[in-house]
GUMI-567803 format. One record per residue (C-alpha): x negated, y negated, z; chain; residue in three letters. Coordinates in Angstrom, 3 decimals, always signed. Layout:
# GUMI-567803
{{X; Y; Z}; 'A'; 'ALA'}
...
This chain:
# GUMI-567803
{{-104.594; -72.108; +123.548}; 'A'; 'MET'}
{{-107.811; -71.320; +125.270}; 'A'; 'ALA'}
{{-111.545; -71.863; +125.233}; 'A'; 'SER'}
{{-113.966; -69.062; +126.107}; 'A'; 'THR'}
{{-117.135; -68.897; +128.185}; 'A'; 'SER'}
{{-119.355; -65.989; +129.159}; 'A'; 'ARG'}
{{-119.180; -64.724; +132.828}; 'A'; 'SER'}
{{-120.059; -61.499; +134.678}; 'A'; 'PRO'}
{{-116.376; -60.616; +134.681}; 'A'; 'ARG'}
{{-116.071; -61.145; +130.912}; 'A'; 'GLY'}
{{-114.291; -63.854; +129.049}; 'A'; 'HIS'}
{{-112.466; -66.318; +131.234}; 'A'; 'GLU'}
{{-110.674; -68.663; +128.858}; 'A'; 'PRO'}
{{-109.452; -72.044; +129.994}; 'A'; 'THR'}
{{-106.006; -73.207; +128.944}; 'A'; 'ARG'}
{{-106.387; -76.223; +126.689}; 'A'; 'GLY'}
{{-103.590; -78.652; +125.983}; 'A'; 'PRO'}
{{-102.288; -79.346; +122.453}; 'A'; 'GLY'}
{{-104.871; -77.492; +120.400}; 'A'; 'CYS'}
{{-102.353; -76.007; +118.011}; 'A'; 'LEU'}
{{-99.752; -78.440; +116.815}; 'A'; 'GLY'}
{{-97.859; -79.938; +113.962}; 'A'; 'ARG'}
{{-98.432; -83.296; +112.387}; 'A'; 'PHE'}
{{-96.310; -85.669; +110.356}; 'A'; 'ALA'}
{{-98.122; -86.906; +107.286}; 'A'; 'ARG'}
{{-97.884; -90.450; +105.980}; 'A'; 'THR'}
{{-99.448; -92.011; +102.911}; 'A'; 'ARG'}
{{-100.412; -95.642; +102.494}; 'A'; 'LYS'}
{{-101.079; -97.112; +99.102}; 'A'; 'THR'}
{{-101.271; -100.556; +97.504}; 'A'; 'ARG'}
{{-98.680; -100.993; +94.787}; 'A'; 'LYS'}
{{-96.963; -103.749; +92.819}; 'A'; 'ARG'}
{{-93.166; -103.832; +93.114}; 'A'; 'PRO'}
{{-91.599; -104.169; +89.678}; 'A'; 'ARG'}
{{-88.325; -105.763; +88.729}; 'A'; 'ALA'}
{{-85.484; -103.280; +88.425}; 'A'; 'ALA'}
{{-85.006; -104.477; +84.851}; 'A'; 'CYS'}
{{-87.413; -106.701; +82.941}; 'A'; 'GLY'}
{{-87.124; -107.358; +79.215}; 'A'; 'ASN'}
{{-88.326; -109.911; +76.681}; 'A'; 'PRO'}
{{-85.695; -111.951; +74.825}; 'A'; 'ALA'}
{{-86.445; -111.754; +71.088}; 'A'; 'LEU'}
{{-84.616; -113.403; +68.201}; 'A'; 'ALA'}
{{-82.379; -111.441; +65.822}; 'A'; 'ARG'}
{{-82.055; -114.277; +63.308}; 'A'; 'ALA'}
{{-84.660; -116.297; +61.403}; 'A'; 'ASN'}
{{-84.607; -120.072; +61.725}; 'A'; 'GLY'}
{{-85.734; -122.932; +63.927}; 'A'; 'TYR'}
{{-85.109; -123.465; +67.624}; 'A'; 'LEU'}
{{-82.383; -126.071; +67.982}; 'A'; 'LYS'}
{{-82.379; -126.330; +71.781}; 'A'; 'ASP'}
{{-83.128; -124.379; +74.955}; 'A'; 'TRP'}
{{-81.045; -124.699; +78.129}; 'A'; 'VAL'}
{{-82.790; -122.321; +80.587}; 'A'; 'ALA'}
{{-86.303; -122.798; +81.916}; 'A'; 'ASP'}
{{-88.518; -120.634; +84.117}; 'A'; 'ILE'}
{{-87.054; -119.901; +87.533}; 'A'; 'GLY'}
{{-83.474; -120.260; +86.328}; 'A'; 'ALA'}
{{-81.049; -117.712; +87.774}; 'A'; 'HIS'}
{{-78.660; -116.746; +84.998}; 'A'; 'VAL'}
{{-75.717; -114.413; +84.573}; 'A'; 'GLN'}
{{-75.175; -111.843; +81.850}; 'A'; 'ALA'}
{{-74.087; -113.573; +78.633}; 'A'; 'GLY'}
{{-75.214; -117.033; +79.768}; 'A'; 'GLN'}
{{-76.673; -119.219; +77.001}; 'A'; 'LEU'}
{{-80.464; -119.545; +76.987}; 'A'; 'LEU'}
{{-81.141; -121.240; +73.627}; 'A'; 'ALA'}
{{-79.673; -121.987; +70.211}; 'A'; 'GLU'}
{{-81.263; -121.333; +66.808}; 'A'; 'ILE'}
{{-80.592; -123.145; +63.532}; 'A'; 'GLU'}
{{-80.329; -120.636; +60.660}; 'A'; 'THR'}
{{-79.926; -122.530; +57.353}; 'A'; 'PRO'}
{{-80.945; -119.581; +55.165}; 'A'; 'ASP'}
{{-78.608; -117.224; +56.983}; 'A'; 'LEU'}
{{-75.755; -119.715; +56.732}; 'A'; 'ASP'}
{{-76.195; -119.877; +52.955}; 'A'; 'GLN'}
{{-76.249; -116.089; +52.723}; 'A'; 'GLN'}
{{-72.990; -115.949; +54.642}; 'A'; 'LEU'}
{{-71.352; -118.472; +52.313}; 'A'; 'GLU'}
{{-72.544; -116.461; +49.319}; 'A'; 'GLN'}
{{-71.167; -113.260; +50.851}; 'A'; 'ALA'}
{{-67.771; -114.913; +51.387}; 'A'; 'LYS'}
{{-67.692; -116.040; +47.746}; 'A'; 'ALA'}
{{-68.712; -112.579; +46.566}; 'A'; 'GLN'}
{{-65.866; -111.077; +48.583}; 'A'; 'LEU'}
{{-63.365; -113.436; +46.913}; 'A'; 'VAL'}
{{-64.729; -112.406; +43.504}; 'A'; 'LEU'}
{{-64.443; -108.728; +44.348}; 'A'; 'SER'}
{{-60.877; -109.180; +45.545}; 'A'; 'GLN'}
{{-60.004; -110.908; +42.242}; 'A'; 'ALA'}
{{-61.547; -108.064; +40.263}; 'A'; 'ASN'}
{{-59.585; -105.587; +42.364}; 'A'; 'LEU'}
{{-56.340; -107.429; +41.639}; 'A'; 'HIS'}
{{-57.064; -107.340; +37.888}; 'A'; 'LEU'}
{{-57.953; -103.633; +38.075}; 'A'; 'ALA'}
{{-54.689; -102.892; +39.931}; 'A'; 'GLN'}
{{-52.563; -104.742; +37.345}; 'A'; 'VAL'}
{{-54.369; -103.041; +34.462}; 'A'; 'THR'}
{{-54.051; -99.592; +36.044}; 'A'; 'ASP'}
{{-50.329; -100.042; +36.684}; 'A'; 'ASP'}
{{-49.771; -101.196; +33.076}; 'A'; 'ARG'}
{{-51.684; -98.260; +31.583}; 'A'; 'TRP'}
{{-49.779; -95.803; +33.743}; 'A'; 'LYS'}
{{-46.520; -97.104; +32.212}; 'A'; 'GLU'}
{{-47.964; -96.860; +28.696}; 'A'; 'LEU'}
{{-49.107; -93.304; +29.385}; 'A'; 'LEU'}
{{-45.489; -92.290; +30.017}; 'A'; 'LYS'}
{{-44.603; -93.194; +26.389}; 'A'; 'THR'}
{{-47.875; -91.686; +25.031}; 'A'; 'ALA'}
{{-48.991; -95.144; +23.903}; 'A'; 'SER'}
{{-52.471; -94.564; +25.378}; 'A'; 'VAL'}
{{-54.559; -91.482; +25.884}; 'A'; 'SER'}
{{-54.917; -89.772; +29.248}; 'A'; 'GLU'}
{{-58.656; -90.449; +29.130}; 'A'; 'GLN'}
{{-58.117; -94.189; +28.801}; 'A'; 'ALA'}
{{-55.597; -94.176; +31.664}; 'A'; 'ALA'}
{{-58.001; -92.213; +33.868}; 'A'; 'ALA'}
{{-60.731; -94.764; +33.158}; 'A'; 'GLU'}
{{-58.482; -97.622; +34.310}; 'A'; 'LYS'}
{{-57.614; -95.707; +37.508}; 'A'; 'ALA'}
{{-61.323; -95.136; +38.197}; 'A'; 'ALA'}
{{-62.004; -98.830; +37.580}; 'A'; 'ALA'}
{{-59.363; -99.665; +40.174}; 'A'; 'ARG'}
{{-61.016; -97.383; +42.772}; 'A'; 'GLU'}
{{-64.425; -98.853; +41.953}; 'A'; 'THR'}
{{-63.122; -102.374; +42.449}; 'A'; 'ALA'}
{{-61.577; -101.367; +45.790}; 'A'; 'ALA'}
{{-64.897; -99.900; +46.929}; 'A'; 'ALA'}
{{-66.699; -103.095; +45.897}; 'A'; 'SER'}
{{-64.305; -105.108; +48.048}; 'A'; 'VAL'}
{{-65.039; -102.930; +51.087}; 'A'; 'GLU'}
{{-68.797; -103.182; +50.491}; 'A'; 'ALA'}
{{-68.687; -106.966; +50.193}; 'A'; 'ASP'}
{{-66.469; -107.203; +53.272}; 'A'; 'ARG'}
{{-68.959; -105.089; +55.268}; 'A'; 'ALA'}
{{-71.846; -107.273; +54.069}; 'A'; 'ASN'}
{{-69.939; -110.393; +55.164}; 'A'; 'MET'}
{{-69.305; -108.893; +58.629}; 'A'; 'ARG'}
{{-72.996; -108.045; +58.932}; 'A'; 'ARG'}
{{-74.008; -111.614; +58.171}; 'A'; 'LEU'}
{{-71.362; -112.957; +60.559}; 'A'; 'GLN'}
{{-72.831; -110.829; +63.348}; 'A'; 'GLU'}
{{-76.312; -112.117; +62.511}; 'A'; 'LEU'}
{{-75.047; -115.699; +62.607}; 'A'; 'VAL'}
{{-73.681; -114.961; +66.098}; 'A'; 'ALA'}
{{-77.301; -114.408; +67.154}; 'A'; 'PHE'}
{{-77.840; -118.139; +66.767}; 'A'; 'GLN'}
{{-76.944; -118.110; +70.445}; 'A'; 'ARG'}
{{-79.652; -116.463; +72.551}; 'A'; 'VAL'}
{{-77.938; -115.198; +75.708}; 'A'; 'VAL'}
{{-79.080; -113.375; +78.834}; 'A'; 'ALA'}
{{-78.738; -109.584; +78.484}; 'A'; 'PRO'}
{{-78.256; -109.078; +82.237}; 'A'; 'PHE'}
{{-78.072; -111.171; +85.416}; 'A'; 'PRO'}
{{-81.542; -112.118; +86.570}; 'A'; 'GLY'}
{{-84.270; -114.744; +86.618}; 'A'; 'THR'}
{{-86.076; -116.337; +83.682}; 'A'; 'VAL'}
{{-89.765; -115.688; +84.375}; 'A'; 'THR'}
{{-91.189; -116.982; +81.070}; 'A'; 'LEU'}
{{-90.225; -119.472; +78.345}; 'A'; 'ARG'}
{{-92.604; -119.402; +75.391}; 'A'; 'SER'}
{{-90.715; -121.507; +72.840}; 'A'; 'THR'}
{{-89.730; -125.126; +72.334}; 'A'; 'ASP'}
{{-87.482; -127.233; +70.130}; 'A'; 'ILE'}
{{-88.422; -127.049; +66.455}; 'A'; 'GLY'}
{{-90.436; -123.831; +66.685}; 'A'; 'ASP'}
{{-90.182; -121.432; +63.754}; 'A'; 'LEU'}
{{-88.271; -118.354; +64.862}; 'A'; 'ILE'}
{{-88.974; -114.966; +63.276}; 'A'; 'VAL'}
{{-86.466; -112.195; +63.925}; 'A'; 'ALA'}
{{-87.367; -108.778; +65.272}; 'A'; 'GLY'}
{{-90.395; -107.420; +67.076}; 'A'; 'SER'}
{{-92.695; -109.255; +64.658}; 'A'; 'GLY'}
{{-91.655; -112.575; +66.148}; 'A'; 'GLY'}
{{-92.821; -114.081; +69.394}; 'A'; 'LYS'}
{{-91.056; -113.632; +72.698}; 'A'; 'GLU'}
{{-88.672; -116.508; +73.437}; 'A'; 'LEU'}
{{-87.941; -115.724; +77.078}; 'A'; 'PHE'}
{{-88.761; -113.034; +79.582}; 'A'; 'HIS'}
{{-86.205; -112.053; +82.175}; 'A'; 'MET'}
{{-86.407; -109.965; +85.316}; 'A'; 'ALA'}
{{-83.635; -108.519; +87.454}; 'A'; 'GLN'}
{{-85.097; -109.177; +90.894}; 'A'; 'THR'}
{{-82.254; -108.296; +93.251}; 'A'; 'ASP'}
{{-83.660; -104.751; +93.304}; 'A'; 'LYS'}
{{-87.317; -103.878; +92.862}; 'A'; 'LEU'}
{{-88.881; -100.586; +91.843}; 'A'; 'ARG'}
{{-92.138; -99.224; +93.219}; 'A'; 'VAL'}
{{-93.965; -96.354; +91.526}; 'A'; 'TYR'}
{{-96.470; -94.263; +93.478}; 'A'; 'VAL'}
{{-98.371; -91.095; +92.690}; 'A'; 'ARG'}
{{-98.231; -88.550; +95.492}; 'A'; 'VAL'}
{{-101.058; -85.946; +95.606}; 'A'; 'PRO'}
{{-100.090; -82.401; +94.759}; 'A'; 'GLU'}
{{-100.474; -80.971; +98.313}; 'A'; 'PRO'}
{{-97.925; -83.511; +99.569}; 'A'; 'SER'}
{{-95.533; -83.308; +96.621}; 'A'; 'ALA'}
{{-93.108; -80.845; +98.210}; 'A'; 'LEU'}
{{-92.518; -83.255; +101.083}; 'A'; 'GLY'}
{{-90.990; -85.886; +98.765}; 'A'; 'ILE'}
{{-87.229; -85.928; +98.173}; 'A'; 'ALA'}
{{-84.614; -88.376; +96.933}; 'A'; 'ALA'}
{{-83.207; -90.513; +99.727}; 'A'; 'GLY'}
{{-86.427; -90.474; +101.720}; 'A'; 'GLN'}
{{-87.400; -93.847; +103.206}; 'A'; 'THR'}
{{-90.670; -95.759; +103.236}; 'A'; 'ALA'}
{{-91.878; -99.145; +104.478}; 'A'; 'THR'}
{{-93.285; -101.932; +102.331}; 'A'; 'LEU'}
{{-95.336; -104.901; +103.492}; 'A'; 'THR'}
{{-96.628; -107.780; +101.363}; 'A'; 'THR'}
{{-99.384; -110.359; +101.961}; 'A'; 'PRO'}
{{-96.885; -113.145; +101.209}; 'A'; 'GLU'}
{{-94.696; -112.110; +104.176}; 'A'; 'SER'}
{{-97.026; -111.080; +107.005}; 'A'; 'PRO'}
{{-95.211; -109.269; +109.770}; 'A'; 'GLY'}
{{-92.166; -108.582; +107.610}; 'A'; 'ARG'}
{{-91.309; -104.931; +106.909}; 'A'; 'ILE'}
{{-89.103; -104.028; +103.971}; 'A'; 'PHE'}
{{-87.398; -100.673; +103.605}; 'A'; 'THR'}
{{-87.810; -98.700; +100.385}; 'A'; 'ALA'}
{{-85.944; -95.565; +99.384}; 'A'; 'LYS'}
{{-87.009; -92.763; +97.049}; 'A'; 'VAL'}
{{-84.597; -92.698; +94.097}; 'A'; 'THR'}
{{-86.170; -89.992; +91.958}; 'A'; 'THR'}
{{-89.388; -88.186; +91.060}; 'A'; 'THR'}
{{-90.803; -86.832; +87.820}; 'A'; 'SER'}
{{-90.356; -83.299; +89.254}; 'A'; 'GLU'}
{{-93.608; -82.321; +87.572}; 'A'; 'ALA'}
{{-97.276; -82.538; +88.531}; 'A'; 'ILE'}
{{-99.425; -84.604; +86.185}; 'A'; 'SER'}
{{-102.047; -82.457; +84.493}; 'A'; 'THR'}
{{-104.448; -85.417; +84.484}; 'A'; 'VAL'}
{{-104.240; -86.755; +88.045}; 'A'; 'SER'}
{{-102.571; -83.749; +89.766}; 'A'; 'ARG'}
{{-100.049; -86.101; +91.334}; 'A'; 'THR'}
{{-96.260; -86.456; +91.460}; 'A'; 'LEU'}
{{-94.890; -89.697; +90.036}; 'A'; 'LEU'}
{{-92.338; -91.074; +92.512}; 'A'; 'THR'}
{{-89.948; -93.993; +92.079}; 'A'; 'GLU'}
{{-88.700; -96.026; +95.046}; 'A'; 'LEU'}
{{-86.187; -98.863; +95.196}; 'A'; 'GLU'}
{{-86.387; -101.934; +97.443}; 'A'; 'VAL'}
{{-83.518; -104.318; +98.179}; 'A'; 'ASP'}
{{-84.567; -107.850; +97.257}; 'A'; 'ASN'}
{{-81.207; -109.612; +97.268}; 'A'; 'SER'}
{{-82.726; -112.473; +99.313}; 'A'; 'GLN'}
{{-85.619; -112.874; +96.815}; 'A'; 'ASN'}
{{-88.178; -112.432; +99.580}; 'A'; 'GLN'}
{{-90.515; -110.273; +97.460}; 'A'; 'ILE'}
{{-92.105; -111.579; +94.277}; 'A'; 'LEU'}
{{-92.021; -109.004; +91.456}; 'A'; 'PRO'}
{{-95.416; -107.602; +90.420}; 'A'; 'TYR'}
{{-97.082; -108.898; +93.597}; 'A'; 'SER'}
{{-99.265; -106.510; +95.571}; 'A'; 'TYR'}
{{-97.914; -104.732; +98.612}; 'A'; 'GLY'}
{{-98.738; -101.813; +100.896}; 'A'; 'GLU'}
{{-96.316; -98.901; +100.878}; 'A'; 'LEU'}
{{-96.212; -96.367; +103.711}; 'A'; 'THR'}
{{-94.411; -93.206; +102.673}; 'A'; 'LEU'}
{{-93.263; -90.905; +105.478}; 'A'; 'ASN'}
{{-93.008; -87.383; +104.175}; 'A'; 'GLN'}
{{-89.647; -85.743; +104.561}; 'A'; 'ASN'}
{{-90.944; -82.366; +105.690}; 'A'; 'ASN'}
{{-88.843; -80.500; +108.240}; 'A'; 'THR'}
{{-91.540; -77.868; +108.730}; 'A'; 'ASP'}
{{-94.914; -79.614; +108.566}; 'A'; 'PRO'}
{{-98.078; -77.512; +108.590}; 'A'; 'PRO'}
{{-100.003; -76.549; +111.717}; 'A'; 'LEU'}
{{-103.423; -77.852; +112.701}; 'A'; 'THR'}
{{-106.177; -76.376; +114.829}; 'A'; 'LEU'}
{{-109.405; -77.836; +116.167}; 'A'; 'PRO'}
{{-112.274; -77.006; +113.852}; 'A'; 'SER'}
{{-114.158; -75.227; +116.657}; 'A'; 'ASN'}
{{-111.494; -72.524; +116.916}; 'A'; 'THR'}
{{-112.312; -70.985; +113.530}; 'A'; 'VAL'}
{{-114.746; -68.073; +113.304}; 'A'; 'LEU'}
{{-116.649; -67.307; +110.106}; 'A'; 'PHE'}
{{-116.712; -63.531; +109.746}; 'A'; 'ARG'}
{{-117.313; -61.044; +106.975}; 'A'; 'ALA'}
{{-113.570; -60.462; +106.876}; 'A'; 'GLN'}
{{-113.046; -64.185; +106.247}; 'A'; 'GLY'}
{{-111.917; -67.010; +108.491}; 'A'; 'LEU'}
{{-110.482; -65.808; +111.811}; 'A'; 'GLN'}
{{-109.279; -67.190; +115.123}; 'A'; 'VAL'}
{{-108.988; -65.568; +118.532}; 'A'; 'GLY'}
{{-105.419; -65.270; +119.832}; 'A'; 'VAL'}
{{-104.595; -64.259; +123.424}; 'A'; 'VAL'}
{{-101.755; -61.722; +123.573}; 'A'; 'ARG'}
{{-99.145; -61.501; +126.299}; 'A'; 'GLN'}
{{-101.269; -58.894; +128.138}; 'A'; 'ASP'}
{{-104.254; -61.312; +128.118}; 'A'; 'ASP'}
{{-106.209; -59.323; +125.523}; 'A'; 'THR'}
{{-107.816; -60.898; +122.469}; 'A'; 'VAL'}
{{-106.649; -60.327; +118.912}; 'A'; 'GLU'}
{{-108.715; -61.624; +116.006}; 'A'; 'LEU'}
{{-106.430; -62.855; +113.272}; 'A'; 'ARG'}
{{-107.328; -63.862; +109.746}; 'A'; 'SER'}
{{-106.021; -67.329; +108.881}; 'A'; 'VAL'}
{{-105.525; -69.261; +105.701}; 'A'; 'GLN'}
{{-107.013; -72.722; +105.933}; 'A'; 'VAL'}
{{-105.744; -75.716; +103.967}; 'A'; 'GLY'}
{{-107.172; -79.199; +104.155}; 'A'; 'ARG'}
{{-110.102; -80.127; +106.377}; 'A'; 'ASP'}
{{-109.489; -83.280; +108.432}; 'A'; 'PHE'}
{{-112.863; -83.214; +110.197}; 'A'; 'GLY'}
{{-112.115; -82.415; +113.821}; 'A'; 'GLN'}
{{-108.999; -80.471; +112.824}; 'A'; 'THR'}
{{-108.078; -78.169; +109.947}; 'A'; 'VAL'}
{{-104.727; -77.383; +108.405}; 'A'; 'GLU'}
{{-103.524; -73.809; +108.992}; 'A'; 'ILE'}
{{-101.327; -72.428; +106.224}; 'A'; 'LEU'}
{{-100.817; -68.970; +107.695}; 'A'; 'GLY'}
{{-101.964; -66.415; +110.251}; 'A'; 'GLY'}
{{-100.826; -68.074; +113.494}; 'A'; 'VAL'}
{{-97.769; -69.916; +114.780}; 'A'; 'THR'}
{{-97.265; -72.784; +117.189}; 'A'; 'SER'}
{{-96.329; -70.275; +119.900}; 'A'; 'ALA'}
{{-99.724; -68.523; +119.808}; 'A'; 'ASP'}
{{-102.471; -69.130; +122.384}; 'A'; 'ARG'}
{{-105.670; -69.789; +120.425}; 'A'; 'VAL'}
{{-109.142; -69.621; +121.958}; 'A'; 'ILE'}
{{-111.155; -72.837; +121.634}; 'A'; 'VAL'}
{{-114.895; -72.591; +120.960}; 'A'; 'ASN'}
{{-115.080; -68.754; +120.966}; 'A'; 'PRO'}
{{-118.415; -66.962; +121.116}; 'A'; 'THR'}
{{-119.771; -65.048; +118.136}; 'A'; 'ASP'}
{{-119.484; -61.783; +120.104}; 'A'; 'SER'}
{{-115.740; -62.115; +120.506}; 'A'; 'LEU'}
{{-113.916; -58.978; +119.325}; 'A'; 'VAL'}
{{-110.350; -57.749; +119.471}; 'A'; 'SER'}
{{-109.220; -55.956; +122.633}; 'A'; 'GLY'}
{{-111.389; -57.878; +125.104}; 'A'; 'ILE'}
{{-109.605; -58.684; +128.334}; 'A'; 'LYS'}
{{-109.620; -62.398; +129.174}; 'A'; 'VAL'}
{{-108.329; -64.521; +131.991}; 'A'; 'ARG'}
{{-106.572; -67.798; +131.370}; 'A'; 'ILE'}
{{-108.048; -70.575; +133.456}; 'A'; 'GLN'}
{{-106.216; -73.874; +134.050}; 'A'; 'PRO'}
{{-107.380; -76.874; +132.105}; 'A'; 'ALA'}
{{-109.665; -79.333; +133.990}; 'A'; 'PRO'}
{{-106.839; -81.872; +134.219}; 'A'; 'ALA'}
{{-104.458; -79.265; +135.630}; 'A'; 'GLU'}
{{-107.069; -78.058; +138.145}; 'A'; 'ALA'}
{{-107.698; -81.624; +139.345}; 'A'; 'ALA'}
{{-103.996; -82.155; +139.820}; 'A'; 'ALA'}
{{-103.804; -79.149; +142.077}; 'A'; 'LYS'}
């Protein structure tokens, strides 16, 4: 790396330290960590709330009882279904006896084949009715089992929006009874700009800080990415996971995430005053091994103000002239001068 100055003997560049180098990029963004799993608890049976046993802040296990629902209408439907099944079974028994009797009569030609076939079909119809009524009874029994509202997964109850005596409506049309969150692991979603997308990979680490825990640093890990650039924001959606087994981070609170890019070959940077604007495009002056100048065309990426990103044209092993004159051309002989700090040391 060198800077040039005019002298009677020509260009006498001075060796400059660290003008061409690589940089590791980091991104900081404010995000809200989400619970690894968060779902509302809705009712599957109509009725009235009989009792609730879990309030907000309760840590529950999968299958643990949260509330009980009284379902008088559903109970009556189940009793009716049981009675209908008994009736169907009685009809099936009568159809079986009749079919067996008509089969014996058909052997002596006492009845027609058509009449015997009708009795056999009646027997099959009665058997199908029994199976249909039995399936309807099982369906109602499963609905009655939903009188017990249980936790779908281990986690924390973050909301209870029902009380004893409330009318419960089944399905998505009803109100949310509870809201649960699995907080032992939190997910953080960030959108990485397109130029930095290739530096993101699964397993990459990041640091997370929250206002609630000043001075504490939590480690996050990239679990997956969308593997596609958004056409709207030109960003890569990235998912990270944070261990929260000690419940030190509140879900959906704000935090600052610092993502270190996993790039084994980061781009090069040059001081802005090394770039020449020529008719051939952007160029820089490179000093060859024989101390002659070669003008090389470079491809410039992002502009960081005092430095610019170099995508191609030079390598980290090249000696680049700092602050070259407009008259600089290829083939000029130059002399490398020591940097001011090196000269003072001597």
